N, C-alpha and C positions, 0 to 999 in steps of 0.2 A: 771583494776581485779576486777571482782565481789565480791559483799560483803559476808564474811562468820563469822558467830557469833564465829566460833573456833578461829579466830584470835585476838579477840578482850578480853578487860578486863571491863568489864562495872561499872561504880563508880559512882553511887548515890548521889546527894547533896541536902539539903533542901533550903527550901525559907528563913530561917534563915541565911544560908551560900549566898546565891544569893542575898538577901539585904547589908551584910557584904562586900562580894567579889566585889560588882558594886556600892557600896554606893548608893543605892536604898532607894528614903525616899518613903514616901506616895504619893505622887503627883506622881513620876515616875510608880509607882504600877496601877495608875487611867488609864493608856493608854494602847492602843492594843500592847502587848509585843511578839515579835517573840525571840526564843531560839535556838540557832545554835549549834547542837552537845550534846544535853541536857540527852543524855543516860538513863539511870534507872533514873534520879534526882526525885525527889518529890515536885519538886517545880511548875510544873504545876498542879499537883494534888491538891495542897496546895491552890494556888491561884484560881483555879477554885472553890475550896469551897467555896471560901471568894465573888464569883461573878465577879471574875476578867476576863479580857480577855487575852489567853495565846495560843501562838500554839507552839509546839517544831517540829525540823527536827531533823533527824538522821539516818543514812543509819541502824542501830540497828532495827529500829520497822517494817522491814519487818518480823522480827522473831516475834514468838509467845510469851504471856506470860509466857507460860512453859519453852519454850527455853530460853528466858532471864534470868529466874529466875535459872533454870539449870543451865546456864553459870557462874552466879554469887557463886554460890554455887560451880562449880569447881574449881574457881578460888581465892575462899575466905581466905583459909588457906596458899596460897602459897603470895598473896598480905599482910597479916597481919606480917607473918615471914619476909617478905623484909621491911615492917616498922620497925619492932624490930630493925632488922640489921644494918639499917640507921637512927635510930632516931634523931642521932645528926643532921641528913640534915632539922630535921623540928622543929616549936616552939610550944612549948606545953602546950599555953593559953587559945584558945578557944576549944581547945580540950585538955583533962587533961592526954589522957594515948592512947596505944594503943587500950586495950580492950575498951574502950567507944569511940574512934574512929570506931572499928568493930560494937558496939552497933548503932551507928548514921547510919553509911552506910546503915547496915541491917534494921533499921528502913525506913527510906529513899526508901529501895527497895521496903518494903513491901506495903508502900503507893502508889510507881507508880503502883505496880501491881495490886493491888486494884484498882486504876484508868483506867488502861493503854485498856482494853477491849472497856469499855464505850467513853473514850477520843479517842480513834481511829475511831470508829465509827461516834464521834460527827465532825470530822476533826482538831483533839487538837494536834495528834499526827500524824506526816507526815514522810511517808519514802522518804529521799529526803537530801542532801549532798551539802557543798559548794564544788566546788565555783556558782552553779547554786541554784538558788533558784524557786521552781512554784508558786510565788505570783506577782502580779502586783505592780510596782512602788507606791511607799508611802503606803502600806497596814499597816502599821506598825509605831508606834510613838517609839519605841526602840525594837533595835535588840542586844543581847548579844552573846556571846561567851566564854564558861569557859572551860578551860584546852585542849585547842584544837590548837587555832592560835598561834605563838610564841613558845609553850608547845613543839611543834614537829618540831623544825627548822631545824633538820639534815633530815627529811623524806619531810617535805613542804619549797618547795625553795621560794624566794620571791618573784617572780613572781605569784605563787599562792594565797602568801598571800596580794597581793595588787588585786588580782581580786575577792579573797573572798570579803575584805573588801571594794572591788568599788558594788558588788553584796549586799551586807549587807546594803551601804548606798543607792541604788538603792530602796531597798524593806522599810527602814527605817531613820525617819527623823533622830535619832543618832543612832551611837553603841560604846558599851562597851564591850571591851576584857581585861580578867584577866587569869591568871598572864602573866606578861612581861618575865618569865623564861624561857628556856628551859630545857627539861630534864638534870638532872646533877646539875641545880642549877643555872647555871651561865647566864648571862642576855643573851636573844637573840639578835644574831646580825642583824636583821631585824628593829627593833622597830624606831632606829634613822631614817632610809632609809624611812619608812612608813610614820612616821611626814613628812621629807622632800617631799617626793611625794604629800600627799596630800594638805598639804598648800601649795604649787605649783601650785594646781589646784583650790584654794580659799576655801578650805574647814578649817574648826576650827580642829586641831587636838593637843590633850594635851595630858601628862603623869601626871596623877595625883594620890596622895595617898589615900590608902584605909586604913577601920578599920578592917585589916583582914589581919593575916601572918600565915600562917602554915607551907608550904616550905619556909623555912629559906630565905629571902630578898626579898622574893612575896608579898610586901605588896603595887603595884601599878597596875593601870588601864590605858588602853588608850581609851579616849574617842574621837570621830570622829562625826562631823555635818557639813552640808553645812551653810555657814555663810546666 
């Protein structure tokens, strides 16, 4: 099905959130990083401002900056209302309130929008999506995927997850995925199977705690790499 921005709810996150979600140390940030499904995150913009190398891929990048900004504005109030209705499903430690969550999301969006046109021209924002990536094998040191794999377990089946992770491992030395919950806050049924499949192929596949929890129970990531 062709991509339509009217069917998505863009949701951007910051460099600080990426560091917490993926246990990113300074040494991790020094390599060439691929972000899969980054959307309007400010991660790329903030990293690039520090002279770090990041490429973000998302089908959202077929749209203009104005269209992305407009879509965020169209969905913002609805998302905030939904957060208030289901506030008990979240841990308000890293983010103290729904109002602060909204402020941070819009700050990330503004940083992204300011960087997006130039970054797209430089090849830092690439219109693409899993499970097919337009990069040479081994082009990246680290590939990250936030709030896509496992979260949409009802929409994306086990075969999709395996293909997507195979592709990420093709282009990157290491892969990290967060969170391991599906929508609704229950554990994804695919995590154990994914770990088993990649271990059977000789990869290191581990589920690791992270110093971040917003979706209640969502404080683990999957780490994959070939031994």
